[in-house]
Each structure stands twice: as C-alpha cells, then as structure tokens.
N, C-alpha and C positions, 0 to 999 in steps of 0.2 A: 927699659926702667923707665922709662916717661914714659909709658903707656900706664904701668901701675899706680903712678904717681897722681894722673887722670884720671883714671878710673877711682881713684880714694876721694880723689876730690871731689866729683861727681858722686857717689854715694854719699859724702859727707851730707855734701847740700839737701840733695833727698832727702834725709833723715831727718835733718836741722827744720824744713820746710816741709816735712809729715809730723813730724812731731809739736810745730805752730799751730795746726792745725786741728788738732782736739782741744786747745783751750778756748774757754769761752772769755771773750772779752765784750765788755759794752759795746757797741756803736754807740750810743748815746746817752747820757745819765742828764733829766732833766728834774727839776724841782723847784716845785712856785708856793712859798709861805702864805698865799694869799691876802697878805696886809695892805694889797692894791687891789683898786677894779681898772686893770689896766686893760686899753680899749683893743689893744694888739694880739690879745687871746682871749679877749668876751665877748659879748654883746649881750643885750638885752632888748626883749622890746615887753615894756612897763607904760604904764599910765603916764607915770613922769620918772623921774629919778630919785624921787623919795620914799621911792616904793619896798626900797634894798639898800641895806649898809652894811659895813662891816663892823660885830659889837661885841666885847669878850663872850666868851662861851658859859652860859650860865654854869655850865657844870663843870666846866676849868677853866678856872682861869687865868690859866697861864696859855688857853688856847684862842684865838681868835675863829668868829664863823660868821656864815654871810645870813644873815635875816632879811627876811622877804615881807613884805603887809600886800593884801590884798581886800580892798576896803570894797563896800555895794556897789557903787560907780565906777568902777574898775571895768571899764569893757576894751578887750583888744586883739585885734586878728580879727573879731568876729565872736569875740566868745567872753565871758565876765574870767579873766586871766593878768600874769602877770608870768616872763617867760623870763629867763636866763639861759644863754646859748655859750655853752666855752669852744673856746676856737685856742686850743691849745696849738705850741709849737713841734708837737711830738707830732711824727709821721707815721704814714703807714706801711705797717710791716712789724715796726716797736711792739713790745707791751707797756703797757701803761697799764695802774692801779689807780682806781679809784675810790672814795669811801664817802659815804653820806650818813648822816645822821638826822632826822626831823624830830623835830622838839616842838610842840604843840601848847597853847597856853590849854587851864584845865578846863576851862568851859569850853569847847574846841566840838566835844563830842557831846554834849550836854542832851537829855533828853527835849531838852526846850526848845531845843533848835531846828528850824526846818529843814525835814527832811530832805536831802536832794545827792545826787551822784558828785565824788569827791575823789579828783585825781591829784593828787602827791608830788609825783615823782613820773616823766616818761624819761626814757634814755633810745636815743635813736642814735644808730652806728652797725657797720658790717656785722653777719653773726657770726658768729667762734669761728674756729675752723674743727674740726670733729677728724 
C-alpha cells in the first residue's frame, strides 16, 4: 500500500514537472519609452550634445522620436558623422525587437546637393541563428 502511494506521488510530481516544461514563460520583459536619454543604456559619439534630442514625432504627435543633426563641420572618430549606440539592459539569448523610421527634410536628396555617399543606418550585432 505504501509502495503504491509513493509511486502515485512520484508519478504526479513527474507529470506536473513535464506539463510545466511545455508552457512558454517570458524570462524577462523590458520596454523603454525613450523619453529620456539615460547614460546607463546608451552612449553617443557626436561632436557635442546639441546634435541630438528627443522631439515630438512630426507624423504622430502622440509619439516621441530621436532627432539627429549633422552639420558641415561635424567630424568625429575620423569621419563626418554623428553616432548613437544603444547599450540596452537586455542580455544575450533574449529576443529583442527594434524598429526604426527615418525622416528627412524635403531637400535632403535634392539634385542641387553635392553628390556623395550617404549611410543612414548601420547595425552591429551577432548574426541571426538559422
């Protein structure tokens, strides 16, 4: 009788542990509303801190966006550029989703402007797992 009760208890524990293994549980959930530029999660390599600021999104007044400026004399790290690095609180192994939208002044690609190479966005990260 005691053997049967012990077997039942062990079987119940195993069934409970196996059933809980199949449930997807978030390890960590993190979101950032981007209303502040906090040094603990991002850094910038810009000529000075007047080159970026958080402003109201011109296409959606309910949203904020990060605006960058690149002026003719902005040389940083050997090139004409201003860069912003996100140092998020997520860690390796977590699935993280980012989205970007780029808006330009109407004359940005005008034919009167000097022809040159323009890199708008560059992403550095580990390759995706296949």
